[in-house]
VOGU-3710 file (C-alpha; in Angstrom, 3 decimals, decimal comma):
1> xxxxxxxxxx> 35,704/17,149/-15,775  35,119/14,045/-14,655  35,916/14,431/-11,358  33,428/17,292/-11,186  30,374/15,053/-12,922  31,175/12,208/-10,547  31,303/14,428/-7,207  27,837/16,302/-8,701  26,489/12,812/-9,305  26,883/11,774/-5,622
11> xxxxxxxxxx> 25,242/15,544/-4,380  22,436/14,229/-6,724  22,345/11,298/-5,281  22,279/12,044/-1,540  19,526/14,680/-2,463  17,483/11,663/-3,610  18,276/9,240/-0,441  20,315/6,852/-2,461  23,170/5,513/-1,321  24,916/4,056/-4,047
21> xxxxxxxxxx> 24,210/3,652/-7,557  25,513/0,485/-10,029  26,126/2,183/-13,644  26,272/-0,273/-16,659  25,788/1,890/-19,233  28,312/2,241/-21,828  28,111/5,903/-22,257  27,397/6,955/-18,596  30,531/5,193/-17,497  32,402/7,237/-20,336
31> xxxxxxxxxx> 30,070/10,243/-19,055  31,410/9,940/-15,828  34,523/8,454/-15,364  36,392/8,632/-19,268  36,835/5,593/-19,516  35,701/3,638/-23,012  36,394/0,983/-25,539  36,105/-1,559/-23,019  34,696/-5,073/-23,606  31,295/-4,943/-22,633
41> xxxxxxxxxx> 28,146/-7,714/-22,970  29,033/-8,109/-26,534  32,181/-10,999/-25,277  30,162/-11,300/-21,986  32,641/-9,464/-19,613  30,286/-6,718/-17,613  31,971/-3,632/-16,369  30,292/-1,694/-13,861  30,405/1,430/-12,232  30,276/1,591/-8,473
51> xxxxxxxxxx> 29,280/4,978/-7,414  28,928/5,152/-3,259  27,093/9,129/-2,491  29,919/9,239/0,273  32,922/7,223/-0,539  35,265/7,106/-3,395  33,919/5,507/-6,906  34,774/1,515/-7,797  35,160/0,631/-11,440  34,510/-3,119/-11,803
61> xxxxxxxxxx> 36,379/-4,075/-15,321  37,978/-6,771/-17,027  41,898/-7,919/-16,219  41,956/-8,201/-19,928  40,970/-3,925/-20,174  43,159/-3,082/-17,218  45,711/-0,748/-18,639  43,353/0,404/-20,500  41,396/1,522/-17,269  44,334/2,470/-15,608
71> xxxxxxxxxx> 45,433/5,300/-18,372  41,423/6,540/-18,744  39,141/5,935/-15,431  39,092/8,823/-12,499  38,098/6,479/-9,860  38,976/5,927/-6,505  39,692/1,837/-7,086  39,608/-0,139/-10,086  38,666/-3,909/-9,375  39,804/-6,309/-12,190
81> xxxxxxxxxx> 38,553/-9,476/-12,733  39,309/-12,608/-15,111  37,467/-14,635/-16,745  36,649/-18,129/-14,796  39,007/-16,766/-11,807  36,435/-17,313/-8,394  33,327/-15,382/-8,546  34,605/-12,895/-11,535  33,135/-9,530/-11,476  30,646/-11,071/-8,756
91> xxxxxxxxxx> 33,386/-11,047/-6,479  32,748/-6,894/-5,247  29,059/-6,963/-5,206  28,389/-8,396/-1,868  30,290/-5,606/0,126  29,336/-2,461/-2,309  25,779/-2,733/-2,054  25,903/-4,472/2,144  24,835/-1,587/3,952  23,286/0,495/1,422
101> xxxxxxxxxx> 19,463/0,990/2,012  18,583/2,418/-1,442  20,923/0,528/-4,533  20,145/2,736/-7,721  20,207/1,150/-11,236  19,997/1,786/-15,218  16,907/-1,261/-15,517  16,921/-0,280/-19,107  20,783/-0,834/-19,285  21,804/-3,264/-16,242
111> xxxxxxxxxx> 22,826/-7,027/-18,580  20,342/-9,645/-17,007  23,382/-11,586/-15,724  24,396/-8,412/-13,542  20,585/-7,941/-12,683  20,401/-11,646/-11,820  23,034/-11,304/-9,389  22,163/-8,526/-7,961  18,507/-9,355/-7,279  20,219/-12,282/-4,708
121> xxxxxxxxxx> 21,678/-9,712/-2,598  19,119/-6,693/-2,321  15,581/-6,833/-2,537  13,917/-5,204/-4,945  11,967/-2,938/-2,376  15,807/-1,711/-1,882  16,434/-0,980/-5,656  15,567/2,282/-7,342  16,218/3,521/-10,631  18,802/6,214/-11,402
131> xxxxxxxxxx> 18,415/6,793/-14,773  16,080/10,138/-14,581  19,036/11,215/-12,728  21,323/10,889/-15,040  19,555/11,840/-17,716  18,930/14,890/-16,164  22,942/15,619/-15,643  23,556/15,318/-19,332  20,800/16,762/-20,540  22,283/20,675/-20,371
141> xxxxxxxxxx> 25,534/20,438/-22,250  29,096/22,051/-20,771  31,046/24,293/-22,739  33,644/21,517/-23,443  30,863/19,413/-24,371  29,455/22,358/-27,192  33,152/22,402/-28,301  32,913/18,794/-29,027  29,246/19,430/-30,921  30,779/21,990/-32,688
151> xxxxxxxxxx> 33,657/19,390/-34,192  31,286/16,927/-34,855  28,997/19,232/-37,188  32,904/19,882/-38,843  33,300/16,075/-39,471  29,558/15,603/-40,141  29,467/18,329/-43,100  33,143/17,073/-44,234  31,551/13,295/-44,386  28,372/14,683/-45,936
161> xxxxxxxxxx> 30,250/16,523/-49,108  32,442/13,751/-49,641  29,474/11,471/-50,100  27,767/13,699/-52,202  30,699/14,027/-54,554  30,804/10,603/-54,807  27,253/9,641/-55,718  26,606/9,394/-59,623  25,453/7,585/-62,402  27,026/3,847/-62,402
171> xxxxxxxxxx> 28,895/3,824/-58,967  27,795/1,348/-56,116  26,660/2,190/-53,362  29,776/1,291/-50,905  31,878/3,684/-52,569  30,138/6,602/-51,280  30,465/4,917/-48,017  33,778/4,706/-48,758  34,626/8,576/-49,281  32,375/9,967/-46,447
181> xxxxxxxxxx> 34,422/7,917/-44,218  37,695/8,951/-45,624  36,918/12,249/-45,383  35,037/12,022/-41,753  38,328/10,183/-40,276  40,900/12,838/-41,716  38,926/16,094/-40,847  38,042/14,177/-37,378  42,431/13,469/-37,111  42,601/17,062/-37,974
191> xxxxxxxxxx> 41,150/18,576/-34,874  42,105/15,962/-32,446  45,533/17,081/-33,350  44,654/20,897/-33,253  42,712/21,051/-30,173  42,698/17,863/-28,244  45,557/16,210/-26,289  44,256/12,787/-25,966  46,245/10,748/-28,988  44,196/7,357/-27,631
201> xxxxxxxxxx> 41,077/8,718/-29,192  40,500/7,561/-32,252  39,348/9,472/-35,780  38,414/6,805/-37,337  34,371/6,821/-38,491  32,695/3,687/-37,621  29,209/2,306/-37,651  27,885/1,311/-41,389  26,921/3,753/-43,822  23,021/4,374/-43,787
211> xxxxxxxxxx> 22,438/5,061/-47,236  19,306/4,125/-49,833  18,822/4,771/-53,441  16,552/4,035/-56,432  13,361/1,629/-55,145  15,406/0,741/-51,944  14,947/4,468/-50,762  12,078/3,814/-48,706  14,214/1,565/-46,390  15,071/3,744/-43,426
221> xxxxxxxxxx> 17,887/2,274/-42,266  19,326/0,541/-45,158  23,106/0,266/-45,115  24,949/1,318/-48,303  25,474/-1,901/-50,258  26,852/-2,934/-53,981  24,058/-2,039/-55,612  24,637/0,459/-58,204  22,928/3,956/-58,694  21,716/4,628/-62,042
231> xxxxxxxxxx> 20,452/8,299/-63,634  16,950/9,719/-62,451  17,218/7,610/-59,306  17,025/9,469/-55,069  19,778/9,052/-52,929  19,569/8,751/-48,723  22,347/9,467/-46,853  22,464/9,581/-43,582  25,256/9,941/-40,974  23,259/9,846/-37,779
241> xxxxxxxxxx> 25,548/6,587/-36,584  28,873/7,548/-37,937  28,915/11,614/-36,809  30,648/10,108/-33,705  33,759/12,427/-32,812  35,339/11,883/-29,794  32,776/10,260/-28,665  29,629/12,973/-29,215  26,861/12,289/-30,991  24,699/14,934/-33,943
251> xxxxxxxxxx> 22,048/13,672/-36,376  22,721/14,656/-39,828  21,298/13,343/-43,452  19,736/14,433/-46,884  18,015/12,993/-49,388  19,576/14,018/-53,474  18,893/12,857/-57,205  21,047/12,085/-59,669  20,328/14,145/-62,402  16,962/14,469/-62,631
261> xxxxxxxxxx> 14,433/14,491/-59,976  10,823/13,557/-61,078  7,796/15,670/-59,694  5,785/13,038/-57,764  8,760/13,381/-55,503  9,898/16,571/-55,386  6,335/17,479/-54,083  7,210/14,872/-50,752  10,339/16,349/-50,794  9,190/19,663/-50,274
271> xxxxxxxxxx> 6,965/18,855/-47,817  9,728/17,108/-45,775  11,648/20,438/-45,823  8,382/22,596/-45,123  8,167/20,385/-41,860  11,736/20,659/-40,499  11,284/24,351/-41,475  8,081/24,626/-39,079  9,641/22,791/-36,284  12,941/24,588/-36,476
281> xxxxxxxxxx> 10,592/28,190/-36,189  8,553/26,741/-33,554  12,064/25,504/-31,314  13,285/27,933/-28,661  14,073/27,871/-25,235  11,108/27,960/-22,978  8,504/25,457/-25,027  8,090/22,212/-24,541  9,330/19,272/-26,753  6,330/17,937/-27,514
291> xxxxxxxxxx> 5,049/21,226/-29,081  8,146/21,324/-32,110  7,047/17,822/-33,469  3,389/19,534/-33,363  4,258/22,194/-35,441  6,072/19,526/-37,737  3,477/16,850/-37,804  0,762/19,546/-38,405  2,542/20,276/-41,911  3,151/16,551/-42,664
301> xxxxxxxxxx> -0,395/15,969/-42,304  -2,158/19,493/-43,203  -0,222/17,716/-46,679  -2,181/14,364/-46,324  0,163/12,216/-44,898  0,199/9,891/-42,582  1,567/10,972/-38,328  4,968/10,592/-38,647  7,899/9,239/-36,356  9,306/12,065/-33,627
311> xxxxxxxxxx> 11,013/14,980/-34,811  14,186/14,434/-33,226  16,197/13,747/-30,146  18,856/15,485/-27,875  22,165/13,713/-28,484  25,116/14,037/-26,882  27,749/11,206/-25,724  24,789/8,842/-26,673  22,937/8,623/-30,000  19,507/9,419/-27,831
321> xxxxxxxxxx> 19,054/11,075/-24,720  16,454/13,194/-23,420  14,392/15,195/-24,030  12,985/13,823/-27,546  10,657/15,884/-29,619  7,938/13,593/-29,619  4,287/13,342/-28,530  3,809/13,380/-24,351  7,323/14,690/-23,985  7,096/17,338/-22,166
331> xxxxxxxxxx> 10,241/19,038/-21,109  11,116/22,315/-21,582  13,752/22,985/-23,941  16,289/25,087/-22,144  19,938/26,416/-23,802  22,672/24,009/-23,804  20,806/21,513/-25,378  21,974/19,462/-28,458  18,934/18,285/-30,650  18,676/16,248/-34,219
341> xxxxxxxxxx> 15,507/17,854/-36,136  14,495/15,968/-38,703  11,954/16,515/-41,550  10,247/13,689/-43,166  7,622/12,639/-45,310  7,203/8,942/-46,227  4,567/7,024/-48,918  4,637/3,406/-50,674  7,205/3,878/-53,432  9,418/7,374/-51,511
351> xxxxxxxxxx> 10,478/9,306/-48,631  12,773/11,827/-48,184  13,848/13,610/-44,855  16,716/16,449/-44,336  18,212/15,996/-40,498  20,091/18,959/-39,247  21,445/19,236/-35,403  21,556/22,344/-33,485  22,400/23,805/-30,025  20,000/25,701/-28,332
361> xxxxxxxxxx> 20,815/29,556/-26,929  19,389/31,505/-25,241  17,247/32,960/-27,833  16,941/30,063/-30,721  19,337/28,203/-31,832  22,703/27,686/-33,722  23,023/24,974/-36,400  25,774/22,529/-36,507  25,380/20,489/-39,729  25,337/22,377/-42,877
371> xxxxxxxxxx> 24,334/21,316/-46,299  22,428/22,989/-48,917  18,307/21,406/-49,122  16,316/23,504/-52,104  15,609/20,978/-54,825  17,665/22,814/-57,437  21,165/22,324/-54,775  20,444/18,593/-53,759  19,545/17,668/-57,782  23,190/15,938/-58,199
//
């Protein structure tokens, strides 16, 4: 799979007149080589994938991760570098770009030290942007990727169900996070054992649980805290960071109430649900990404609320991929895309959000996440 992707990528580099690409985004390195979970710039250690258009790929990575690289990276050569020895990761760069007329990089993902070093080697006029090529490649998912998406949906469903079951009067938020994480991890472990021959891939969920309750409901990306939930309060659960099965990401969120739901809040919630439905009614192959957002926004603004944030985004091996369901994105929706689609309304004292992920099919969409949305079913 990874060898095929590298070959296709090299073909596209050649068609674009690019001699060599330097890949530094973690997710793109994984997409092209299968190498992941190395210590990158968070620890001051660059990893650089060098892809010539007509030669074997080279992986420049820290010596501390060499064994992992040898086990996972499907490249022609690995060049390990060690802290404080020689020119470290800079050693291989001059030869990698010396004969290249055009060098492509990911401008928004290349670490500043690497970009500065490259600036000493390559004139700016010779530098191109490779991000659109990779984004286009990753937009339509392969059959194995769609299987990952479906399994990620099962993990997300397990987390949502367990999180829902843990919500209650007198329960601190962090208990919900613990329950959701355990359920997701156990579901992921079962799926890995049944369908994947990859003992190195961790089933453990990660990323701090996004949730908010009571007055904190307006804090969109609030993390689970020691706050104790009470009867009559709204609770928001989001798994857009934690749904990450075999490195495939999805979006998924719901709003709940404990015991009772105030009418002024349910009125807002009804519009949020209606806005997602409008987006899904518009979502199908052949339409533009921005037209889906327009359908969603029309419901929200038509009900008298402010213009909303984007309706959704593509996901895959990254949390955010192309296209985005937002004004200005004219990408044509195509079968094989995986999209997170939200419905949301925010006011000063309350916000409601529902979100799910979908595979675009030949004539519509296939849901990946499943959880009730009616008011009766989200009052716990």
